[in-house]
C-alpha positions as CSV (number, residue, x, y, z in Angstrom):
1,M,-6.5,13.4,7.7
2,T,-6.7,13.0,3.9
3,K,-3.8,12.8,1.5
4,K,-4.5,16.4,0.4
5,E,-4.4,17.6,4.0
6,L,-1.2,15.7,4.6
7,V,0.5,17.2,1.5
8,N,-0.5,20.7,2.7
9,A,0.9,20.0,6.2
10,I,4.2,18.8,4.7
11,A,4.4,21.8,2.5
12,N,3.8,24.2,5.4
13,D,6.1,22.5,7.8
14,A,9.0,21.9,5.4
15,G,8.7,25.1,3.4
16,L,8.1,23.2,0.1
17,S,5.6,23.8,-2.6
18,I,2.5,21.7,-2.6
19,K,3.6,20.0,-5.8
20,D,7.0,19.1,-4.4
21,S,5.3,17.9,-1.2
22,G,3.0,15.7,-3.2
23,K,5.9,14.2,-5.1
24,A,7.8,13.5,-1.8
25,L,4.8,11.8,-0.3
26,N,4.2,9.7,-3.4
27,A,7.9,8.7,-3.4
28,F,7.7,7.8,0.3
29,V,4.6,5.7,-0.2
30,A,6.2,3.9,-3.1
31,A,9.4,3.1,-1.2
32,F,7.4,2.0,1.8
33,G,5.3,-0.4,-0.3
34,K,8.4,-1.9,-1.9
35,A,10.1,-2.4,1.4
36,M,7.0,-4.1,2.9
37,K,6.6,-6.4,-0.1
38,K,10.2,-7.5,0.4
39,G,9.4,-8.2,4.1
40,E,11.7,-5.6,5.4
41,R,11.3,-3.8,8.8
42,I,10.8,-0.1,8.7
43,Q,11.6,1.9,11.8
44,L,10.7,5.6,12.0
45,P,12.1,7.2,15.2
46,G,9.4,9.0,17.2
47,M,6.7,7.2,15.3
48,G,7.2,3.5,15.5
49,T,8.1,0.3,13.7
50,F,6.4,-1.5,10.8
51,T,7.0,-5.2,10.3
52,V,5.6,-7.9,8.1
53,N,4.1,-10.9,10.0
54,K,2.9,-14.2,8.6
55,R,-0.7,-15.2,9.6
56,S,-1.2,-19.0,9.3
57,A,-4.2,-20.6,7.6
58,R,-7.1,-21.3,9.9
59,V,-10.7,-22.4,10.0
60,V,-13.3,-19.9,11.2
61,R,-17.0,-20.1,11.7
62,N,-19.7,-17.8,10.3
63,P,-21.6,-16.7,13.4
64,R,-24.8,-16.2,11.4
65,T,-25.0,-19.5,9.6
66,G,-22.5,-21.6,11.6
67,A,-20.8,-22.7,8.4
68,K,-17.0,-23.3,8.6
69,L,-14.8,-21.4,6.3
70,N,-11.1,-21.9,5.5
71,V,-9.0,-18.7,5.6
72,P,-5.8,-19.0,3.7
73,A,-2.4,-18.0,5.1
74,K,-1.3,-14.5,4.3
75,K,1.2,-11.7,5.3
76,V,0.0,-8.7,7.3
77,V,1.6,-5.4,8.2
78,K,2.1,-4.9,12.0
79,F,2.7,-1.5,13.6
80,K,4.2,-0.9,17.0
81,A,4.0,2.7,18.2
82,A,7.1,4.3,19.6
83,P,7.0,5.4,23.3
84,A,7.3,9.0,22.2
85,L,4.1,8.7,20.1
86,N,2.2,7.0,22.8
87,K,3.3,9.6,25.3
88,G,1.9,12.4,23.2
89,L,-1.6,10.9,22.9
């Protein structure tokens, strides 16, 4: 689903204009991004939970050349689906 398709679906389901639906989606994405940058946990009932996890630094090997590479530590977003979402699949 593209952003345009999502905006249209929100407009149809919520009875909003496409312009207002686009603004709402953009506001949601901005708020979501700010919360993730702060390391906050976001729980959406019926959908799932988003958390920020730390991935430690590690050494990996390039399978083609065999060269060892250092991968720095970083933060990643983890998603755990709600039971209701898994049940509907």
